[in-house]
PADOTI-580074 format. One line per 10 residues: their letters; for each residue x, y, z of C-alpha. Coordinates in nm, 2 decimals. Layout:
<midos>
a	X/Y/Z  ...
</midos>
This chain:
<midos>
xxxxxxxxxx	0.02/-0.02/0.00  0.13/0.32/-0.12  0.19/0.58/0.17  -0.05/0.89/0.19  0.12/1.21/0.03  0.29/1.46/0.24  0.16/1.79/0.12  0.17/2.15/0.27  -0.17/2.25/0.19  -0.52/2.11/0.13
xxxxxxxxxx	-0.82/2.26/0.06  -1.14/2.05/0.01  -1.51/2.09/-0.05  -1.45/2.38/-0.26  -1.58/2.51/-0.61  -1.26/2.48/-0.81  -1.24/2.73/-1.09  -0.96/2.60/-1.26  -1.00/2.83/-1.58  -0.84/2.56/-1.82
xxxxxxxxxx	-0.97/2.59/-2.19  -1.23/2.32/-2.28  -1.44/2.16/-2.07  -1.68/2.28/-1.83  -1.74/2.65/-1.81  -1.49/2.83/-1.61  -1.32/2.47/-1.60  -1.51/2.41/-1.28  -1.49/2.14/-1.05  -1.77/2.11/-0.79
xxxxxxxxxx	-1.69/1.97/-0.45  -1.33/1.97/-0.53  -0.99/1.98/-0.37  -0.67/2.11/-0.44  -0.32/2.02/-0.26  0.02/2.23/-0.25  0.36/2.11/-0.23  0.64/2.36/-0.19  0.54/2.62/-0.47  0.36/2.42/-0.69
xxxxxxxxxx	0.03/2.26/-0.71  0.08/1.90/-0.64  -0.30/1.79/-0.67  -0.62/1.87/-0.78  -0.97/1.70/-0.84  -1.30/1.60/-0.69  -1.31/1.52/-0.32  -1.41/1.15/-0.39  -1.06/1.11/-0.57  -0.86/1.19/-0.28
xxxxxxxxxx	-0.61/0.92/-0.20  -0.75/0.92/0.18  -0.92/1.12/0.42  -0.82/1.50/0.37  -0.71/1.55/0.72  -0.45/1.26/0.69  -0.28/1.42/0.37  -0.12/1.75/0.44  0.04/1.94/0.74  -0.26/2.19/0.70
xxxxxxxxxx	-0.63/2.11/0.58  -0.90/2.37/0.53  -1.27/2.30/0.45  -1.42/2.59/0.25  -1.78/2.50/0.24  -1.83/2.55/-0.12  -1.63/2.87/-0.16  -1.46/2.95/-0.48  -1.11/2.91/-0.54  -0.96/3.05/-0.86
xxxxxxxxxx	-0.59/3.12/-1.00  -0.42/3.42/-0.84  -0.52/3.73/-1.02  -0.28/3.90/-1.29  -0.25/4.26/-1.36  -0.09/4.26/-1.68  -0.06/4.65/-1.74  0.02/4.91/-1.48  0.22/5.25/-1.47  0.19/5.18/-1.10
xxxxxxxxxx	0.54/5.36/-1.02  0.52/5.73/-1.05  0.52/6.06/-0.81  0.25/6.31/-0.79  -0.11/6.28/-0.91  -0.32/6.46/-1.18  -0.66/6.54/-1.00  -0.64/6.91/-1.12  -0.62/6.77/-1.48  -0.93/6.56/-1.44
xxxxxxxxxx	-1.14/6.84/-1.32  -0.99/7.04/-1.63  -1.11/6.78/-1.85  -1.43/6.77/-1.71  -1.45/7.16/-1.78  -1.39/7.08/-2.17  -1.02/7.01/-2.21  -0.91/6.69/-2.42  -0.63/6.44/-2.34  -0.47/6.55/-2.66
xxxxxxxxxx	-0.46/6.94/-2.57  -0.33/6.86/-2.24  -0.07/6.65/-2.34  0.01/6.91/-2.64  0.03/7.21/-2.36  0.30/7.03/-2.17  0.05/6.87/-1.93  -0.02/6.49/-1.92  0.22/6.26/-1.91  0.49/6.53/-1.89
xxxxxxxxxx	0.36/6.66/-1.56  0.41/6.32/-1.41  0.77/6.31/-1.58  0.86/6.63/-1.40  0.74/6.50/-1.07  0.89/6.14/-1.10  1.23/6.31/-1.21  1.23/6.51/-0.86  1.14/6.21/-0.65  1.44/6.00/-0.52
xxxxxxxxxx	1.41/5.61/-0.51  1.29/5.57/-0.18  1.00/5.86/-0.22  0.89/5.65/-0.54  0.89/5.33/-0.34  0.68/5.51/-0.06  0.44/5.65/-0.32  0.40/5.32/-0.50  0.36/5.08/-0.22  -0.02/5.18/-0.13
xxxxxxxxxx	-0.12/5.12/-0.49  0.04/4.80/-0.48  -0.15/4.70/-0.14  -0.48/4.78/-0.31  -0.41/4.53/-0.59  -0.29/4.27/-0.35  -0.57/4.29/-0.13  -0.79/4.18/-0.40  -0.61/3.84/-0.48  -0.36/4.01/-0.74
xxxxxxxxxx	-0.02/3.78/-0.74  0.14/3.89/-1.04  0.16/4.25/-1.15  0.34/4.40/-1.46  0.51/4.77/-1.36  0.62/4.98/-1.68  0.87/5.29/-1.64  0.79/5.60/-1.90  0.78/5.84/-1.64  1.17/5.95/-1.67
xxxxxxxxxx	1.24/5.99/-2.02  1.57/5.99/-1.94  1.82/5.71/-1.85  1.88/5.75/-1.48  1.52/5.80/-1.38  1.38/5.53/-1.62  1.61/5.29/-1.46  1.52/5.42/-1.11  1.18/5.35/-1.19  1.25/4.99/-1.30
xxxxxxxxxx	1.47/4.96/-0.98  1.16/5.05/-0.76  0.93/4.83/-0.92  1.19/4.51/-0.87  1.19/4.63/-0.49  0.84/4.62/-0.49  0.84/4.26/-0.60  1.14/4.17/-0.34  0.94/4.35/-0.04  0.58/4.22/-0.11
xxxxxxxxxx	0.45/3.86/-0.17  0.38/3.95/-0.54  0.58/3.86/-0.85  0.68/4.16/-1.04  0.71/4.15/-1.43  0.88/4.50/-1.56  0.88/4.68/-1.89  1.07/4.95/-2.03  0.87/5.23/-2.19  1.12/5.50/-2.27
xxxxxxxxxx	0.93/5.56/-2.59  0.62/5.70/-2.37  0.63/6.07/-2.49  0.85/6.31/-2.59  1.01/6.49/-2.33  1.04/6.89/-2.30  1.44/6.88/-2.40  1.38/6.69/-2.72  1.09/6.90/-2.85  1.08/6.91/-3.24
xxxxxxxxxx	1.37/6.63/-3.23  1.16/6.33/-3.18  1.39/6.10/-3.40  1.69/6.22/-3.20  1.50/6.12/-2.88  1.41/5.75/-3.03  1.81/5.73/-3.09  1.86/5.79/-2.71  1.59/5.52/-2.63  1.75/5.28/-2.87
xxxxxxxxxx	2.11/5.30/-2.74  2.20/5.45/-2.43  1.89/5.40/-2.26  1.78/5.07/-2.37  2.13/4.94/-2.33  2.16/5.02/-1.97  1.83/4.89/-1.87  1.95/4.56/-2.07  2.29/4.59/-1.89  2.14/4.60/-1.53
xxxxxxxxxx	1.85/4.34/-1.61  1.57/4.56/-1.56  1.34/4.46/-1.80  1.13/4.17/-1.88  0.98/4.34/-2.18  1.00/4.67/-2.42  0.67/4.88/-2.46  0.62/5.19/-2.66  0.34/5.41/-2.73  0.24/5.41/-3.10
xxxxxxxxxx	0.00/5.70/-3.14  -0.07/6.08/-3.30  0.05/6.21/-2.97  0.31/5.94/-2.91  0.56/5.80/-3.18  0.51/5.71/-3.54  0.50/5.36/-3.68  0.87/5.38/-3.81  0.99/5.52/-3.46  0.82/5.24/-3.29
xxxxxxxxxx	0.96/4.97/-3.56  1.33/5.12/-3.46  1.25/5.02/-3.09  1.13/4.67/-3.17  1.45/4.62/-3.38  1.65/4.75/-3.05  1.49/4.52/-2.84  1.54/4.22/-3.09  1.91/4.30/-3.10  1.90/4.26/-2.72
xxxxxxxxxx	1.68/3.97/-2.68  1.39/4.14/-2.53  1.04/4.07/-2.60  0.82/4.35/-2.71  0.47/4.47/-2.65  0.27/4.81/-2.76  0.05/5.07/-2.67  -0.15/5.06/-3.00  -0.48/5.19/-3.16  -0.60/5.38/-2.84
xxxxxxxxxx	-0.70/5.70/-3.03  -0.66/5.61/-3.41  -0.56/5.32/-3.62  -0.19/5.36/-3.71  -0.15/4.99/-3.75  0.05/4.97/-3.45  -0.09/4.62/-3.35  0.01/4.49/-3.69  0.36/4.61/-3.65  0.35/4.46/-3.32
xxxxxxxxxx	0.25/4.10/-3.46  0.50/4.12/-3.72  0.77/4.14/-3.45  0.59/3.87/-3.25  0.45/4.07/-2.96  0.34/3.92/-2.66  0.05/4.19/-2.64  -0.09/4.48/-2.80  -0.28/4.70/-2.56  -0.59/4.93/-2.57
xxxxxxxxxx	-0.71/4.86/-2.92  -1.03/5.06/-2.95  -0.93/5.16/-3.30  -0.82/4.85/-3.45  -0.95/4.72/-3.76  -0.96/4.35/-3.89  -0.63/4.34/-4.06  -0.46/4.40/-3.71  -0.71/4.15/-3.52  -0.58/3.90/-3.80
xxxxxxxxxx	-0.24/3.98/-3.76  -0.25/3.92/-3.39  -0.41/3.59/-3.45  -0.16/3.47/-3.67  0.14/3.58/-3.44  -0.03/3.46/-3.11  -0.02/3.83/-2.98  -0.27/3.86/-2.69  -0.51/4.17/-2.71  -0.48/4.37/-2.37
xxxxxxxxxx	-0.78/4.57/-2.30  -0.80/4.87/-2.06  -1.15/4.95/-1.94  -1.05/5.19/-1.66  -0.88/5.43/-1.94  -1.20/5.39/-2.17  -1.41/5.50/-1.88  -1.18/5.74/-1.72  -1.12/5.95/-2.07  -1.51/5.92/-2.17
xxxxxxxxxx	-1.43/5.71/-2.48  -1.71/5.59/-2.72  -1.52/5.38/-2.94  -1.54/5.04/-2.84  -1.27/4.75/-2.91  -1.42/4.50/-3.16  -1.49/4.22/-2.92  -1.66/4.02/-3.21  -1.35/4.02/-3.43  -1.12/3.90/-3.12
xxxxxxxxxx	-1.39/3.63/-3.09  -1.40/3.52/-3.42  -1.03/3.52/-3.50  -0.98/3.35/-3.15  -0.72/3.62/-3.01  -0.72/3.60/-2.65  -0.86/3.90/-2.45  -0.69/4.01/-2.12  -0.80/4.30/-1.88  -0.59/4.52/-1.68
xxxxxxxxxx	-0.62/4.84/-1.47  -0.36/5.05/-1.65  -0.29/5.18/-1.33  -0.17/5.54/-1.39  -0.22/5.90/-1.27  -0.35/6.03/-1.60  -0.61/5.84/-1.76  -0.64/5.52/-1.54  -0.60/5.61/-1.16  -0.74/5.26/-1.09
xxxxxxxxxx	-0.64/5.02/-0.82  -0.91/4.76/-0.87  -0.88/4.46/-1.10  -1.20/4.34/-0.98  -1.36/4.67/-1.07  -1.21/4.63/-1.39  -1.39/4.29/-1.47  -1.73/4.47/-1.39  -1.62/4.74/-1.67  -1.52/4.47/-1.89
xxxxxxxxxx	-1.88/4.32/-1.87  -2.08/4.64/-1.85  -1.86/4.83/-2.09  -1.71/4.58/-2.32  -2.00/4.32/-2.34  -1.77/4.07/-2.22  -1.91/3.75/-2.04  -1.81/3.69/-1.67  -1.60/3.39/-1.79  -1.43/3.60/-2.04
xxxxxxxxxx	-1.31/3.86/-1.77  -1.20/3.60/-1.54  -0.98/3.45/-1.81  -0.86/3.79/-1.91  -0.72/3.84/-1.52  -0.59/3.47/-1.52  -0.51/3.23/-1.81  -0.46/3.52/-2.10  -0.31/3.74/-1.85  -0.03/3.50/-1.81
xxxxxxxxxx	-0.01/3.48/-2.17  0.02/3.88/-2.17  0.32/3.85/-1.99  0.48/3.53/-2.14  0.43/3.33/-1.79  0.31/3.00/-1.88  0.34/2.86/-1.54  0.04/3.04/-1.38  -0.30/3.17/-1.46  -0.49/2.83/-1.45
xxxxxxxxxx	-0.54/2.56/-1.16  -0.35/2.26/-1.27  -0.08/1.99/-1.13  0.27/2.11/-1.17  0.15/2.51/-1.17  0.27/2.78/-0.97  0.06/2.76/-0.65  -0.07/3.11/-0.68  -0.45/3.08/-0.61  -0.73/3.27/-0.43
xxxxxxxxxx	-1.03/3.16/-0.19  -1.32/3.39/-0.24  -1.62/3.43/-0.01  -1.85/3.35/-0.32  -2.06/3.06/-0.43  -2.02/3.12/-0.83  -1.73/3.29/-1.01  -1.99/3.49/-1.21  -2.00/3.69/-0.87  -1.65/3.84/-0.91
xxxxxxxxxx	-1.77/4.05/-1.23  -2.11/4.10/-1.10  -2.06/4.27/-0.78  -1.84/4.62/-0.78  -1.73/4.82/-0.47  -1.72/4.46/-0.31  -1.40/4.27/-0.22  -1.50/3.93/-0.15  -1.13/3.82/-0.12  -1.06/3.56/0.18
xxxxxxxxxx	-0.74/3.41/0.13  -0.40/3.46/-0.12  -0.15/3.20/-0.16  0.14/3.33/-0.35  0.41/3.05/-0.45  0.26/2.82/-0.20  0.25/3.03/0.09  -0.05/3.19/0.25  0.01/3.57/0.24  -0.35/3.68/0.32
xxxxxxxxx	-0.60/3.52/0.53  -0.96/3.59/0.61  -0.94/3.96/0.54  -0.60/3.99/0.71  -0.32/4.24/0.59  -0.10/4.17/0.31  0.20/3.98/0.49  0.54/4.14/0.37  0.82/3.94/0.25
</midos>
């Protein structure tokens, strides 16, 4: 007779929301059990299939009485590290100023650049911590953080160093993106090609040398950078062996998503104005669509991303907060799920896939995002009876327990435990 498994943790009598593709909706396993050993999921299935009585199988055993367990949530697009805020600009927009007008007048991104350049590393870290804590309190176990408010070598590197520090000081995996091509700094006004030269050489090389970026991003838009300039950024990243992603088709269709697909980008983000040729190219390259309903809502946009095209071409759709001070000061991924349903007409299952399975693809992290044996043990226990409740309710946080890399880091509403 084989001895009973020696698992670290075992949850049973739960609704397991596995989010694997195919099979039952949500990959749901009713009256299920899930076990963790070290940092991985060691076993998953129905309680009736366990190799013995639950209490004999693990060091710690928890009965969940029908609560839902999902993969840990993944926020795959944030600008979380910055200084200052732009509440006054929000007020000005409500009085009639457009996002483009604010940017051209030296406000917008450049006002955050000024504040961020004036902050030291410790000040940036302290300013960023509350935003990250808000995400973690809702079950986020992986978060992407971009640079892009430095627009010079020193501050861009400082932002990415702060992002790495957040990943060391909090129980969360941080994926970083170098976004030097975010906006044109004041000292380069009228010389955008010269600035792209700086991004592609000194900036990107220093970021790569210090190992600060997991991907390279750019803002391809009329108020950002042109298609040829974006391609130069992509080529420089390719030469350094760094994956790429792109802010594309947010305000117009410059064919940025198609260019991103040509370079095998892991994601193209925003995409309200993308047309069928861009969606087709993304489908062929495996580039995922990262939708940002917080920015759509906050800027009061009306052009919806083409969900039907993404569905028909089989392009995985992701949702993220786009947490930033100017166009999406959002710190709730659960709220983005509700917005995905109400604004973009996504189904609750699509929104949950968009912050788990598909979000993992948007970061190139294929060891998480679903509940399956051998996957990273990132999971969340929710005080809900059905996963649709996660996108149905808003302004409510039903997160009960958070497990990151096999360790319980939040339990029954307690504070996030620091590493």
